[in-house]
FIMAR-702122 format. One line per 4 residues: for each residue x, y, z of N, C-alpha, C. Coordinates in Angstrom, 3 decimals. Layout:
// residues N
X/Y/Z/X/Y/Z/X/Y/Z  ...
// end
This chain:
// residues 215
-66.900/-92.590/8.239/-66.638/-91.687/7.117/-67.108/-90.273/7.438  -68.312/-90.159/7.972/-68.858/-88.857/8.345/-68.011/-88.205/9.420  -67.565/-89.025/10.381/-66.725/-88.516/11.473/-65.413/-87.935/10.936  -64.814/-88.621/9.950/-63.560/-88.161/9.366/-63.774/-86.848/8.602
-64.895/-86.755/7.885/-65.207/-85.513/7.153/-65.362/-84.334/8.109  -66.010/-84.605/9.229/-66.188/-83.545/10.230/-64.846/-83.100/10.806  -63.957/-84.077/11.034/-62.622/-83.733/11.540/-61.850/-82.883/10.540  -61.959/-83.262/9.242/-61.255/-82.505/8.197/-61.794/-81.081/8.103
-63.120/-80.956/8.190/-63.730/-79.618/8.139/-63.252/-78.778/9.318  -63.182/-79.380/10.508/-62.740/-78.652/11.701/-61.292/-78.212/11.580  -60.455/-79.136/11.057/-59.036/-78.801/10.893/-58.851/-77.662/9.890  -59.559/-77.751/8.741/-59.450/-76.710/7.721/-59.962/-75.379/8.243
-61.044/-75.446/9.008/-61.597/-74.224/9.587/-60.611/-73.575/10.545  -59.973/-74.381/11.370/-58.991/-73.864/12.329/-57.797/-73.252/11.603  -57.379/-73.918/10.516/-56.230/-73.417/9.767/-56.566/-72.092/9.078  -57.765/-72.001/8.530/-58.183/-70.765/7.872/-58.253/-69.612/8.875
-58.812/-69.899/10.074/-58.902/-68.860/11.100/-57.519/-68.399/11.531  -56.576/-69.345/11.626/-55.204/-68.980/12.010/-54.558/-68.121/10.927  -54.812/-68.478/9.663/-54.270/-67.685/8.553/-54.817/-66.263/8.604  -56.131/-66.166/8.829/-56.749/-64.848/8.907/-56.183/-64.041/10.066
-55.950/-64.712/11.201/-55.404/-64.021/12.374/-53.991/-63.523/12.099  -53.152/-64.377/11.517/-51.773/-63.992/11.217/-51.736/-62.836/10.222  -52.584/-62.899/9.208/-52.622/-61.838/8.204/-53.127/-60.527/8.807  -54.141/-60.621/9.646/-54.683/-59.415/10.299/-53.619/-58.757/11.163
-52.828/-59.562/11.849/-51.761/-59.018/12.688/-50.716/-58.297/11.850  -50.364/-58.889/10.705/-49.403/-58.256/9.792/-49.949/-56.929/9.260  -51.230/-56.929/8.889/-51.853/-55.733/8.318/-51.936/-54.617/9.355  -52.312/-54.943/10.587/-52.390/-53.940/11.645/-51.027/-53.317/11.919
-50.004/-54.157/11.963/-48.646/-53.669/12.192/-48.199/-52.774/11.044  -48.508/-53.175/9.815/-48.143/-52.389/8.635/-48.865/-51.047/8.626  -50.156/-51.051/8.922/-50.932/-49.810/8.925/-50.403/-48.815/9.951  -50.009/-49.329/11.117/-49.446/-48.461/12.151/-48.169/-47.789/11.692
-47.300/-48.561/11.053/-46.031/-48.003/10.567/-46.252/-47.028/9.410  -47.209/-47.355/8.519/-47.505/-46.472/7.394/-48.009/-45.118/7.884  -48.892/-45.124/8.871/-49.424/-43.873/9.415/-48.315/-43.033/10.033  -47.382/-43.689/10.711/-46.263/-42.981/11.329/-45.370/-42.336/10.274
-45.071/-43.074/9.210/-44.222/-42.540/8.143/-44.915/-41.396/7.409  -46.197/-41.572/7.103/-46.945/-40.537/6.387/-47.037/-39.254/7.216  -47.187/-39.400/8.531/-47.215/-38.227/9.420/-45.864/-37.521/9.399  -44.772/-38.300/9.423/-43.424/-37.708/9.384/-43.192/-36.977/8.063
-43.704/-37.527/6.958/-43.549/-36.887/5.644/-44.327/-35.575/5.604  -45.550/-35.579/6.120/-46.355/-34.342/6.145/-45.674/-33.270/6.994  -45.142/-33.686/8.144/-44.439/-32.736/9.022/-43.217/-32.163/8.319  -42.460/-33.027/7.619/-41.283/-32.559/6.883/-41.656/-31.550/5.813
-42.715/-31.839/5.066/-43.132/-30.941/3.990/-43.532/-29.572/4.537  -44.301/-29.570/5.625/-44.716/-28.302/6.239/-43.496/-27.521/6.720  -42.553/-28.223/7.353/-41.348/-27.574/7.864/-40.506/-26.989/6.729  -40.285/-27.780/5.675/-39.432/-27.332/4.576/-40.083/-26.201/3.779
-41.388/-26.284/3.579/-42.077/-25.213/2.852/-42.070/-23.929/3.681  -42.286/-24.058/4.995/-42.218/-22.889/5.869/-40.836/-22.257/5.866  -39.792/-23.100/5.937/-38.416/-22.596/5.901/-38.113/-21.938/4.565  -38.675/-22.481/3.472/-38.442/-21.915/2.142/-39.087/-20.540/2.004
-40.294/-20.393/2.549/-40.961/-19.087/2.522/-40.131/-18.061/3.290  -39.630/-18.469/4.460/-38.765/-17.578/5.237/-37.490/-17.249/4.456  -36.926/-18.262/3.776/-35.715/-18.052/2.981/-35.934/-17.067/1.852  -37.104/-17.142/1.212/-37.425/-16.185/0.139/-37.430/-14.764/0.682
-38.050/-14.577/1.839/-38.116/-13.243/2.443/-36.727/-12.747/2.861  -35.942/-13.644/3.484/-34.615/-13.255/3.964/-33.689/-12.881/2.811  -33.621/-13.741/1.786/-32.712/-13.457/0.684/-33.259/-12.365/-0.236  -34.567/-12.134/-0.178/-35.120/-10.972/-0.870/-34.604/-9.695/-0.225
-34.547/-9.710/1.105/-33.982/-8.564/1.833/-32.502/-8.401/1.501  -31.758/-9.520/1.486/-30.331/-9.448/1.164/-30.119/-8.888/-0.250  -30.955/-9.323/-1.190/-30.804/-8.874/-2.573/-30.992/-7.365/-2.694  -31.856/-6.820/-1.840/-32.101/-5.376/-1.867/-31.065/-4.621/-1.047
-30.745/-5.148/0.130/-29.922/-4.417/1.098/-28.429/-4.500/0.816  -27.926/-5.686/0.471/-26.478/-5.867/0.321/-26.003/-5.241/-0.995  -24.939/-4.462/-0.949/-24.497/-3.725/-2.154/-23.587/-4.525/-3.086  -23.061/-5.658/-2.640/-22.073/-6.395/-3.438/-22.762/-7.112/-4.613
-22.360/-6.815/-5.854/-23.070/-7.344/-7.037/-23.154/-8.870/-7.088  -22.054/-9.572/-6.821/-22.056/-11.036/-6.904/-22.972/-11.624/-5.839  -22.935/-11.045/-4.655/-23.795/-11.519/-3.567/-25.266/-11.255/-3.875  -25.536/-10.130/-4.535/-26.910/-9.833/-4.958/-27.427/-10.907/-5.920
-26.583/-11.264/-6.898/-26.962/-12.283/-7.878/-27.218/-13.617/-7.184  -26.319/-13.982/-6.255/-26.480/-15.240/-5.513/-27.771/-15.227/-4.699  -28.132/-14.063/-4.156/-29.367/-13.952/-3.366/-30.585/-14.199/-4.239  -30.596/-13.613/-5.432/-31.725/-13.797/-6.349/-31.840/-15.265/-6.774
-30.699/-15.898/-7.087/-30.703/-17.314/-7.478/-31.155/-18.210/-6.321  -30.788/-17.837/-5.108/-31.205/-18.604/-3.934/-32.708/-18.521/-3.728  -33.282/-17.350/-4.004/-34.743/-17.207/-3.944/-35.398/-18.179/-4.927  -34.810/-18.260/-6.134/-35.316/-19.199/-7.129/-35.254/-20.632/-6.650
-34.177/-20.972/-5.927/-34.040/-22.342/-5.398/-35.092/-22.628/-4.342  -35.354/-21.673/-3.465/-36.376/-21.868/-2.436/-37.752/-22.101/-3.071  -38.051/-21.337/-4.112/-39.320/-21.517/-4.811/-39.376/-22.907/-5.454  -38.249/-23.337/-6.006/-38.166/-24.675/-6.602/-38.447/-25.757/-5.561
-37.914/-25.606/-4.355/-38.135/-26.578/-3.283/-39.626/-26.696/-2.951  -40.294/-25.541/-2.865/-41.726/-25.544/-2.560/-42.495/-26.342/-3.609  -42.207/-26.050/-4.885/-42.923/-26.735/-5.962/-42.554/-28.216/-6.040  -41.290/-28.548/-5.757/-40.870/-29.949/-5.829/-41.570/-30.789/-4.769
-41.652/-30.275/-3.545/-42.321/-31.018/-2.475/-43.817/-31.156/-2.740  -44.416/-30.102/-3.277/-45.836/-30.169/-3.611/-46.075/-31.166/-4.746  -45.171/-31.160/-5.739/-45.300/-32.102/-6.847/-45.120/-33.539/-6.354  -44.164/-33.740/-5.453/-43.950/-35.077/-4.897/-45.199/-35.578/-4.190
-45.867/-34.690/-3.476/-47.100/-35.060/-2.773/-48.227/-35.346/-3.759  -48.368/-34.486/-4.783/-49.495/-34.602/-5.704/-49.369/-35.777/-6.665  -48.131/-36.205/-6.928/-47.947/-37.318/-7.868/-48.059/-38.683/-7.198  -48.145/-38.700/-5.884/-48.379/-39.967/-5.202/-49.808/-40.428/-5.450
-49.966/-41.714/-5.647/-51.292/-42.269/-5.971/-52.130/-42.364/-4.703  -53.310/-41.715/-4.666/-54.190/-41.867/-3.495/-54.626/-43.332/-3.360  -54.710/-43.795/-2.128/-55.105/-45.181/-1.902/-56.591/-45.337/-2.223  -56.884/-46.176/-3.202/-58.259/-46.433/-3.626/-58.857/-47.532/-2.744
-59.710/-47.131/-1.814/-60.282/-48.079/-0.868/-61.249/-49.061/-1.528  -61.690/-48.734/-2.743/-62.594/-49.652/-3.443/-61.825/-50.724/-4.214  -60.507/-50.541/-4.340/-59.689/-51.520/-5.050/-59.451/-52.741/-4.167  -58.921/-53.799/-4.778/-58.597/-54.997/-4.000/-57.490/-54.668/-3.006
-57.421/-55.466/-1.954/-56.422/-55.210/-0.918/-55.008/-55.268/-1.490  -54.778/-56.205/-2.409/-53.455/-56.328/-3.012/-53.114/-55.090/-3.839  -54.119/-54.520/-4.539/-53.896/-53.298/-5.320/-53.594/-52.114/-4.399  -54.265/-52.077/-3.256/-53.992/-51.013/-2.282/-52.549/-51.107/-1.778
-52.091/-52.335/-1.551/-50.706/-52.534/-1.120/-49.731/-52.089/-2.204  -50.063/-52.364/-3.468/-49.225/-51.914/-4.579/-49.132/-50.393/-4.613  -50.255/-49.730/-4.371/-50.273/-48.267/-4.362/-49.407/-47.719/-3.226  -49.520/-48.332/-2.060/-48.689/-47.908/-0.922/-47.205/-48.128/-1.216
-46.904/-49.277/-1.802/-45.499/-49.579/-2.115/-44.940/-48.593/-3.132  -45.697/-48.286/-4.169/-45.240/-47.337/-5.188/-44.991/-45.958/-4.585  -45.849/-45.546/-3.668/-45.662/-44.254/-3.001/-44.385/-44.239/-2.158  -44.112/-45.352/-1.489/-42.910/-45.432/-0.674/-41.645/-45.508/-1.537
-41.737/-46.179/-2.682/-40.600/-46.226/-3.614/-40.297/-44.814/-4.121  -41.353/-44.058/-4.428/-41.177/-42.671/-4.872/-40.521/-41.829/-3.789  -40.937/-42.036/-2.538/-40.359/-41.284/-1.421/-38.890/-41.641/-1.232  -38.554/-42.920/-1.399/-37.161/-43.359/-1.271/-36.285/-42.695/-2.338
-36.800/-42.599/-3.565/-36.043/-41.948/-4.643/-35.821/-40.478/-4.332  -36.826/-39.829/-3.774/-36.701/-38.414/-3.416/-35.601/-38.214/-2.382  -35.617/-39.041/-1.330/-34.646/-38.881/-0.242/-33.234/-39.280/-0.678  -33.133/-40.307/-1.514/-31.813/-40.748/-1.964/-31.150/-39.753/-2.911
-31.947/-38.861/-3.491/-31.393/-37.910/-4.464/-31.243/-36.497/-3.896  -31.323/-36.340/-2.574/-31.241/-34.999/-1.979/-29.923/-34.295/-2.297  -28.870/-35.058/-2.537/-27.576/-34.447/-2.856/-27.682/-33.555/-4.085  -28.496/-33.973/-5.054/-28.539/-33.288/-6.348/-29.534/-32.133/-6.397
-30.641/-32.219/-5.637/-31.652/-31.161/-5.724/-31.783/-30.336/-4.445  -31.266/-30.866/-3.316/-31.448/-30.170/-2.046/-30.146/-29.653/-1.444  -29.035/-30.303/-1.739/-27.769/-29.960/-1.087/-26.821/-29.187/-2.000  -26.488/-29.741/-3.154/-25.498/-29.106/-4.028/-25.907/-27.721/-4.541
-27.131/-27.535/-5.068/-27.490/-26.206/-5.583/-27.331/-25.086/-4.553  -27.907/-25.217/-3.334/-27.728/-24.118/-2.379/-26.290/-23.989/-1.881  -25.559/-25.106/-1.828/-24.170/-25.016/-1.367/-23.330/-24.213/-2.369  -23.550/-24.455/-3.655/-22.845/-23.673/-4.679/-23.232/-22.198/-4.571
-24.519/-21.940/-4.349/-24.978/-20.563/-4.200/-24.423/-19.932/-2.916  -24.268/-20.739/-1.858/-23.651/-20.236/-0.623/-22.211/-19.798/-0.869  -21.488/-20.592/-1.658/-20.095/-20.246/-1.985/-20.047/-18.913/-2.727  -20.920/-18.767/-3.739/-20.952/-17.522/-4.513/-21.345/-16.347/-3.618
-22.370/-16.576/-2.788/-22.862/-15.521/-1.897/-21.768/-15.046/-0.948  -21.108/-15.993/-0.296/-20.119/-15.644/0.734/-18.848/-15.065/0.124  -18.360/-15.682/-0.947/-17.142/-15.155/-1.580/-17.382/-13.801/-2.238  -18.641/-13.518/-2.549/-18.960/-12.229/-3.173/-19.029/-11.068/-2.200
-18.989/-11.381/-0.910/-19.038/-10.310/0.102/-17.723/-9.527/0.082  -17.850/-8.235/-0.092/-16.665/-7.384/-0.136/-16.510/-6.548/1.121  -15.732/-5.507/1.018/-15.488/-4.608/2.141/-16.608/-3.572/2.193  -17.377/-3.529/3.274/-18.485/-2.565/3.370/-18.028/-1.116/3.212
-16.803/-0.826/3.628/-16.310/0.547/3.540/-16.166/1.003/2.087  -15.867/0.067/1.192/-15.727/0.424/-0.229/-17.053/0.879/-0.829  -18.150/0.453/-0.199/-19.482/0.819/-0.697/-20.197/1.798/0.238  -19.476/2.230/1.249/-20.050/3.136/2.241/-21.369/2.557/2.777
-21.282/1.262/3.098/-22.485/0.535/3.509/-22.483/0.312/5.007  -23.618/0.600/5.631/-23.761/0.384/7.068/-25.107/-0.284/7.323  -25.054/-1.464/7.966/-26.287/-2.204/8.233/-26.027/-3.224/9.329  -27.107/-3.688/9.962/-26.977/-4.745/10.969/-26.368/-6.005/10.371
-26.574/-6.212/9.064/-26.068/-7.414/8.400/-24.543/-7.462/8.390  -23.904/-6.303/8.543/-22.436/-6.268/8.573/-21.887/-7.093/9.734  -22.668/-7.192/10.800/-22.200/-7.901/11.995/-22.278/-9.420/11.855  -23.055/-9.896/10.905/-23.231/-11.346/10.757/-22.591/-11.893/9.486
-22.289/-11.036/8.530/-21.694/-11.507/7.278/-20.171/-11.557/7.390  -19.540/-12.647/6.931/-18.072/-12.741/7.003/-17.406/-11.878/5.926  -16.423/-11.115/6.350/-15.699/-10.238/5.415/-14.301/-10.782/5.144  -13.631/-11.219/6.203/-12.278/-11.766/6.059/-12.317/-13.153/5.425
-11.261/-13.473/4.663/-11.199/-14.755/3.959/-11.246/-15.935/4.921  -10.535/-15.835/6.040/-10.531/-16.929/7.024/-11.940/-17.207/7.557  -12.683/-16.141/7.795/-14.053/-16.291/8.283/-14.925/-16.959/7.223  -14.706/-16.587/5.972/-15.479/-17.180/4.876/-15.192/-18.680/4.749
-13.923/-19.043/4.844/-13.528/-20.457/4.724/-14.117/-21.262/5.867  -14.062/-20.727/7.079/-14.619/-21.439/8.239/-16.122/-21.644/8.083  -16.815/-20.591/7.634/-18.263/-20.688/7.488/-18.645/-21.704/6.404  -17.928/-21.670/5.290/-18.214/-22.614/4.205/-17.900/-24.054/4.622
-16.886/-24.219/5.443/-16.556/-25.557/5.950/-17.674/-26.093/6.830  -18.190/-25.231/7.699/-19.303/-25.638/8.560/-20.548/-25.981/7.745  -20.827/-25.162/6.732/-21.977/-25.423/5.867/-21.789/-26.744/5.125  -20.563/-26.997/4.649/-20.268/-28.239/3.947/-20.468/-29.461/4.831
-19.987/-29.383/6.067/-20.146/-30.488/7.010/-21.628/-30.723/7.338  -22.365/-29.627/7.478/-23.803/-29.758/7.749/-24.508/-30.428/6.574  -24.105/-30.088/5.358/-24.714/-30.691/4.175/-24.423/-32.194/4.100  -23.207/-32.578/4.482/-22.866/-34.010/4.534/-23.789/-34.721/5.524
-24.034/-34.082/6.654/-24.933/-34.640/7.665/-26.354/-34.779/7.123  -26.811/-33.786/6.359/-28.159/-33.824/5.785/-28.310/-35.007/4.830  -27.301/-35.210/3.971/-27.332/-36.335/3.029/-27.370/-37.657/3.796  -26.508/-37.768/4.801/-26.463/-38.995/5.616/-27.796/-39.234/6.311
-28.400/-38.174/6.823/-29.658/-38.290/7.556/-30.779/-38.803/6.649  -30.821/-38.306/5.426/-31.869/-38.733/4.501/-31.667/-40.173/4.033  -30.426/-40.548/3.756/-30.150/-41.921/3.349/-30.419/-42.878/4.506  -30.156/-42.433/5.712/-30.445/-43.258/6.897/-31.947/-43.450/7.045
-32.730/-42.395/6.751/-34.186/-42.500/6.829/-34.706/-43.538/5.840  -34.100/-43.571/4.648/-34.498/-44.572/3.655/-34.178/-45.973/4.170  -32.975/-46.127/4.703/-32.524/-47.443/5.164/-33.301/-47.927/6.382  -33.579/-47.015/7.314/-34.202/-47.417/8.577/-35.732/-47.432/8.535
-36.324/-46.611/7.658/-37.779/-46.487/7.680/-38.451/-46.896/6.372  -37.995/-46.320/5.252/-38.697/-46.539/3.988/-38.490/-47.952/3.449  -37.215/-48.384/3.362/-36.935/-49.724/2.828/-37.604/-50.823/3.645  -37.558/-50.797/4.985/-38.252/-51.827/5.771/-39.760/-51.870/5.521
-40.387/-50.685/5.332/-41.832/-50.683/5.118/-42.162/-51.258/3.745  -41.291/-51.022/2.750/-41.494/-51.617/1.423/-41.396/-53.134/1.520  -40.405/-53.616/2.265/-40.250/-55.063/2.438/-41.427/-55.655/3.200  -41.956/-54.898/4.158/-43.093/-55.394/4.932/-44.338/-55.490/4.055
-44.517/-54.512/3.170/-45.641/-54.579/2.225/-45.510/-55.818/1.345  -44.290/-56.069/0.877/-44.055/-57.251/0.034/-44.301/-58.541/0.814  -43.992/-58.517/2.107/-44.247/-59.687/2.953/-45.745/-59.965/3.060  -46.528/-58.903/3.271/-47.985/-59.066/3.361/-48.538/-59.568/2.038
-48.010/-59.036/0.919/-48.477/-59.494/-0.388/-48.139/-60.973/-0.607  -46.945/-61.362/-0.194/-46.564/-62.773/-0.311/-47.447/-63.653/0.552  -47.771/-63.169/1.745/-48.642/-63.917/2.650/-50.046/-64.065/2.057  -50.517/-62.995/1.420/-51.830/-63.039/0.768/-51.852/-64.102/-0.328
-50.799/-64.095/-1.142/-50.719/-65.046/-2.239/-50.616/-66.474/-1.712  -49.804/-66.660/-0.678/-49.644/-67.980/-0.079/-50.928/-68.483/0.540  -51.626/-67.585/1.241/-52.870/-67.969/1.894/-53.952/-68.329/0.872  -53.970/-67.573/-0.241/-54.958/-67.849/-1.290/-54.749/-69.254/-1.879
-53.502/-69.697/-1.949/-53.205/-71.022/-2.482/-53.519/-72.135/-1.497  -53.396/-71.800/-0.187/-53.587/-72.820/0.830/-55.049/-73.007/1.229  -55.857/-71.975/0.983/-57.252/-72.087/1.403/-58.033/-72.964/0.424
// end
């Protein structure tokens, strides 16, 4: 009887150690992927905020320098959009729940999952807040460009701004195609990176629950 009890204790001990090993491996793999995604998000935010600051300065110059009234209005509205982007990215960062290391491991996983769900919603909605508004403003800006001679205007910007209708159509087509690529790129990021990490978090949570029942 004692011998059988010892065997059962050894078997249970071995099974518990294996469960702990499997769970630790899952957690290490998850932590590595989370750090990679969080680094990519921080890099994106820095890049987009930096580009927005540059955009404010550039379109501020256009608003002052370019004489065409419609293009001036589009420049001012574009500045407003760049400022909106800065605040939106900062708000997205600030509304994410900091991981509470004093909470239970399962609660920490819930916090990570909620943050990733929020990030997925942000990327899936880029068409509405990141692509369409500036594209509409680009159309207004470009179509508003008139003949510099009518305003007796001379500037380096004359060499880069499209004046002829064909040039305007070509430029808007290129911008439109680039915007389609941006939408595709963000949705691909959700599919390839964000959604898998959410599923992996759920896998670890399921493993935790299963292990708790088996121990």
